[in-house]
BADORO-121841 format. One record per atom (N, C-alpha, C, O): x negated, y, z negated; residue number from 0; residue in three letters. Coordinates in nm, 4 decimals, padded with zeros to 6 digits. Atoms other than C-alpha are relative to their C-alpha. Layout:
<rs>
u_v_w_kolgu_torfi
X_Y_Z_NUM_ala
...
</rs>
This chain:
<rs>
u_v_w_kolgu_torfi
00.0821_00.0147_-00.1041_0_met
00.6624_00.5863_-00.9611_0_met
-00.0622_-00.0911_-00.0397_0_met
-00.0633_-00.1363_-00.1541_0_met
00.0898_00.0880_00.0553_1_gly
00.4365_00.3622_-00.9386_1_gly
-00.1016_-00.0350_00.1184_1_gly
-00.0715_-00.0619_00.2347_1_gly
00.0962_00.0679_-00.1608_2_ile
00.1096_00.2661_-00.7172_2_ile
-00.0851_-00.1181_-00.0068_2_ile
-00.1686_-00.1273_-00.0968_2_ile
00.0723_00.1234_-00.0023_3_tyr
-00.0308_-00.0822_-00.6187_3_tyr
-00.0692_-00.0188_00.1007_3_tyr
-00.0516_00.0174_00.2170_3_tyr
00.0788_00.0372_-00.0996_4_arg
-00.2881_-00.2172_-00.4827_4_arg
-00.0149_-00.1081_00.0579_4_arg
-00.0304_-00.2067_-00.0141_4_arg
-00.0347_00.1317_-00.0398_5_val
-00.2685_-00.4726_-00.2544_5_val
-00.1254_-00.0707_00.0834_5_val
-00.1547_-00.0235_00.1932_5_val
00.1395_00.0466_-00.0447_6_phe
-00.5890_-00.6752_-00.1661_6_phe
-00.0371_-00.1374_00.0318_6_phe
00.0394_-00.2314_00.0099_6_phe
00.0303_00.1599_-00.0277_7_ala
-00.7648_-00.9851_-00.0587_7_ala
-00.0759_-00.0432_-00.0572_7_ala
-00.1867_-00.0046_-00.0199_7_ala
00.0703_00.0420_00.1311_8_gly
-00.9139_-01.1565_-00.3496_8_gly
-00.1499_-00.0895_00.0880_8_gly
-00.1717_-00.1093_00.2075_8_gly
00.1093_00.0919_-00.0806_9_ala
-01.2419_-01.3695_-00.2903_9_ala
00.0043_-00.1397_-00.0037_9_ala
-00.0813_-00.2255_00.0177_9_ala
-00.0397_00.1515_-00.0686_10_asp
-01.0145_-01.6677_-00.2748_10_asp
00.0350_-00.0026_00.0947_10_asp
00.0678_-00.1182_00.1217_10_asp
-00.0783_-00.0448_-00.1162_11_gly
-00.8804_-01.5393_00.0400_11_gly
00.1500_-00.0206_-00.0383_11_gly
00.2445_-00.0868_00.0047_11_gly
-00.2238_00.0050_00.0279_12_glu
-00.5222_-01.5058_-00.0941_12_glu
00.0117_00.1301_00.0053_12_glu
-00.0868_00.1899_00.0486_12_glu
-00.0917_-00.1843_-00.0274_13_ser
-00.3313_-01.1321_-00.0913_13_ser
00.0606_00.0069_-00.1873_13_ser
00.1362_-00.0676_-00.2496_13_ser
-00.0044_-00.0002_00.1647_14_his
-00.3226_-01.0326_-00.4733_14_his
00.0203_00.1766_00.0147_14_his
-00.0494_00.2568_00.0770_14_his
-00.0330_-00.1049_00.0584_15_ile
-00.1121_-00.7223_-00.6232_15_ile
-00.0276_00.0726_-00.1309_15_ile
00.0103_00.0194_-00.2352_15_ile
00.0033_-00.0932_00.1342_16_glu
-00.1851_-00.4781_-00.8905_16_glu
00.0551_00.1035_-00.0429_16_glu
00.0657_00.1717_00.0590_16_glu
-00.0594_-00.1163_00.0245_17_glu
-00.0155_-00.1835_-01.0661_17_glu
-00.1667_00.0901_-00.0162_17_glu
-00.2776_00.0453_-00.0455_17_glu
00.1231_-00.1250_00.0207_18_ile
-00.2741_00.1284_-01.0800_18_ile
00.0328_00.0857_-00.1118_18_ile
00.1192_00.1734_-00.1131_18_ile
-00.0157_-00.0996_00.1544_19_asp
-00.3043_00.2793_-01.4409_19_asp
-00.0157_00.1416_00.0795_19_asp
-00.1235_00.1676_00.1329_19_asp
00.0753_-00.1567_00.0051_20_leu
-00.2742_00.6783_-01.3589_20_leu
-00.0167_00.0726_-00.0669_20_leu
-00.0386_00.1911_-00.0420_20_leu
00.0472_-00.0740_00.1524_21_asp
-00.3324_00.7732_-01.6815_21_asp
-00.1984_-00.0048_00.0062_21_asp
-00.2803_00.0778_-00.0341_21_asp
00.1423_00.0773_-00.0014_22_lys
-00.6901_00.5664_-01.6104_22_lys
-00.0375_00.1092_00.1334_22_lys
-00.1409_00.1746_00.1193_22_lys
00.0210_-00.0277_-00.1358_23_asn
-00.6950_00.7173_-01.2564_23_asn
00.0462_00.0988_00.0750_23_asn
00.0809_00.0928_00.1930_23_asn
-00.0389_-00.1563_-00.0558_24_ala
-00.6106_01.0995_-01.2252_24_ala
-00.0187_00.0034_00.1175_24_ala
00.0789_00.0209_00.1905_24_ala
00.0664_-00.0080_-00.1410_25_asp
-00.8212_01.0959_-00.9123_25_asp
00.1318_-00.0409_00.1218_25_asp
00.1374_00.0235_00.2265_25_asp
-00.0607_00.0242_-00.0917_26_leu
-00.5566_00.9499_-00.7203_26_leu
00.1007_00.0905_-00.0125_26_leu
00.0996_00.1335_00.1028_26_leu
-00.0990_-00.0857_00.0322_27_cys
-00.2755_01.1834_-00.8169_27_cys
-00.0386_00.1196_00.0724_27_cys
00.0355_00.2179_00.0755_27_cys
00.0019_-00.1702_-00.0660_28_ser
-00.4643_01.4685_-00.6014_28_ser
-00.0201_-00.0607_00.1424_28_ser
-00.0501_-00.1734_00.1816_28_ser
-00.0192_00.0021_-00.1369_29_phe
-00.4315_01.5478_-00.2472_29_phe
-00.1589_-00.0525_00.0977_29_phe
-00.2719_-00.0036_00.0965_29_phe
00.1003_00.0060_-00.0881_30_leu
-00.6340_01.3740_00.0137_30_leu
-00.0152_00.0397_00.1243_30_leu
00.1005_00.0599_00.1612_30_leu
00.0269_-00.0295_-00.1161_31_asn
-00.7553_01.4702_00.3530_31_asn
00.0164_-00.1295_00.0965_31_asn
-00.0453_-00.2324_00.0689_31_asn
-00.0538_00.0947_-00.0509_32_val
-00.5984_01.2533_00.6172_32_val
-00.0489_-00.0022_00.1272_32_val
-00.0780_00.1140_00.1558_32_val
00.0082_-00.0177_-00.1048_33_ala
-00.6887_01.1660_00.9764_33_ala
00.0911_-00.0368_00.0812_33_ala
00.0827_-00.0035_00.1995_33_ala
-00.1098_00.0205_-00.0931_34_glu
-00.3774_01.0289_01.1023_34_glu
00.1214_-00.0550_-00.1317_34_glu
00.1092_-00.1044_-00.2438_34_glu
-00.1282_00.0224_00.0713_35_val
-00.0382_00.9830_00.9668_35_val
00.0993_-00.0795_00.1435_35_val
00.0878_-00.0599_00.2645_35_val
-00.0694_00.0524_-00.1053_36_arg
00.2371_00.7477_01.1297_36_arg
00.1285_-00.0516_-00.0717_36_arg
00.1120_-00.1441_-00.1512_36_arg
-00.1358_-00.0051_00.0714_37_ile
00.6033_00.7404_01.0016_37_ile
00.0864_-00.1318_00.0803_37_ile
00.1157_-00.1173_00.1990_37_ile
-00.0591_00.0904_-00.0936_38_his
00.7873_00.3874_01.1003_38_his
00.1559_-00.0131_-00.0874_38_his
00.1640_-00.0328_-00.2086_38_his
-00.1218_00.0657_00.0201_39_gln
01.1628_00.3223_01.0716_39_gln
00.0573_-00.1158_00.0574_39_gln
00.0747_-00.1237_00.1790_39_gln
-00.0245_00.1346_-00.0155_40_phe
01.2823_-00.0395_01.0478_40_phe
00.1635_00.0018_00.0147_40_phe
00.2132_00.0487_-00.0877_40_phe
-00.1318_00.0673_-00.0125_41_ser
01.6567_-00.1355_01.1544_41_ser
00.0706_-00.0980_-00.0930_41_ser
00.1812_-00.1189_-00.1428_41_ser
-00.0535_00.1479_00.0787_42_glu
01.6680_-00.4256_00.9859_42_glu
-00.1081_-00.0556_-00.0997_42_glu
-00.2241_-00.0151_-00.0924_42_glu
00.0566_00.0398_00.1293_43_leu
01.5385_-00.6051_00.6728_43_leu
-00.1476_-00.0779_00.0987_43_leu
-00.1052_-00.1404_00.1959_43_leu
00.1260_00.0542_-00.0217_44_arg
01.1702_-00.7388_00.7850_44_arg
-00.0709_-00.0632_-00.0525_44_arg
-00.1153_-00.0029_-00.1503_44_arg
00.0714_00.1053_00.0608_45_ser
00.9772_-01.0310_00.6852_45_ser
-00.1359_-00.0447_00.0252_45_ser
-00.1394_-00.1506_00.0879_45_ser
00.1432_00.0512_-00.0820_46_met
00.5960_-01.0821_00.7650_46_met
-00.0873_-00.0521_-00.0814_46_met
-00.0735_00.0122_-00.1855_46_met
00.0847_00.0886_00.0755_47_asp
00.3316_-01.3109_00.5910_47_asp
-00.1638_00.1340_-00.0068_47_asp
-00.2131_00.1976_00.0863_47_asp
00.0788_-00.0881_-00.0053_48_phe
00.0522_-01.0918_00.4530_48_phe
-00.1145_-00.0532_00.0849_48_phe
-00.1331_-00.1733_00.1044_48_phe
00.0851_00.0463_-00.1037_49_his
-00.2380_-01.0739_00.7007_49_his
-00.1480_00.1011_-00.0388_49_his
-00.1365_00.2050_-00.1037_49_his
00.1489_-00.1029_00.0339_50_pro
-00.6365_-00.9078_00.6667_50_pro
00.0382_00.0786_00.1443_50_pro
00.0821_00.0537_00.2566_50_pro
00.0047_-00.1459_-00.1258_51_leu
-00.6509_-00.5699_00.8538_51_leu
-00.1295_00.0609_00.0436_51_leu
-00.2155_00.0388_-00.0416_51_leu
00.1231_-00.0150_-00.0671_52_thr
-00.9319_-00.4509_01.0284_52_thr
-00.0623_00.1692_-00.1393_52_thr
-00.1737_00.1906_-00.1870_52_thr
00.0270_-00.1321_00.0485_53_glu
-00.8885_-00.0702_00.8225_53_glu
00.0796_-00.0439_-00.1131_53_glu
00.1515_-00.1435_-00.1211_53_glu
-00.0738_-00.0275_00.1138_54_arg
-00.7659_00.0275_00.4862_54_arg
00.1565_00.0703_00.0497_54_arg
00.1520_00.1483_00.1449_54_arg
-00.1263_-00.0749_-00.0018_55_arg
-00.3859_00.1524_00.4916_55_arg
00.0875_00.0178_-00.1005_55_arg
00.1442_-00.0775_-00.1538_55_arg
-00.1315_-00.0453_00.1231_56_leu
-00.1470_00.3473_00.2307_56_leu
00.1727_-00.0149_00.0792_56_leu
00.2235_00.0466_00.1730_56_leu
-00.1047_00.0432_-00.0366_57_ile
00.1751_00.1946_00.2697_57_ile
00.1108_00.0655_-00.0869_57_ile
00.1379_-00.0018_-00.1863_57_ile
-00.1311_-00.0374_00.1077_58_ile
00.4821_00.4038_00.0878_58_ile
00.1240_-00.0107_00.0512_58_ile
00.1573_00.0435_00.1566_58_ile
-00.1089_00.0036_-00.0496_59_his
00.8144_00.2971_00.0947_59_his
00.0641_00.1109_-00.0550_59_his
00.0691_00.1332_-00.1759_59_his
-00.1180_-00.0831_00.0496_60_leu
01.0627_00.5849_00.1071_60_leu
00.1420_-00.0452_-00.0331_60_leu
00.2245_00.0196_-00.0976_60_leu
-00.1714_00.0680_00.0371_61_arg
01.3903_00.3640_00.0848_61_arg
-00.0112_-00.1329_00.0225_61_arg
-00.0740_-00.1741_00.1201_61_arg
-00.0126_00.1599_-00.0497_62_gly
01.4472_-00.0056_00.0752_62_gly
-00.0424_-00.0547_-00.1423_62_gly
-00.0434_-00.0017_-00.2534_62_gly
00.0686_00.1040_00.0586_63_glu
01.2964_-00.3088_-00.0742_63_glu
-00.1534_-00.0248_00.0130_63_glu
-00.2254_00.0013_00.1094_63_glu
00.1038_00.0913_-00.0419_64_val
01.0068_-00.4801_-00.1364_64_val
-00.0026_-00.1619_-00.0409_64_val
-00.0943_-00.2340_-00.0017_64_val
</rs>
């Protein structure tokens, strides 16, 4: 299992980095959340990265990235 951070850098580009869970044990704890949404897509989708107005946690339960 891995946790990855996707973020916009100072260069305006999207970047991805794997989070080291041994150094970030707090990421393995439970969080209080205000809203949860589950989406199921019937076909493979391709979308360009784009900035969002809020932070999101995206979990792929099955499939490919």
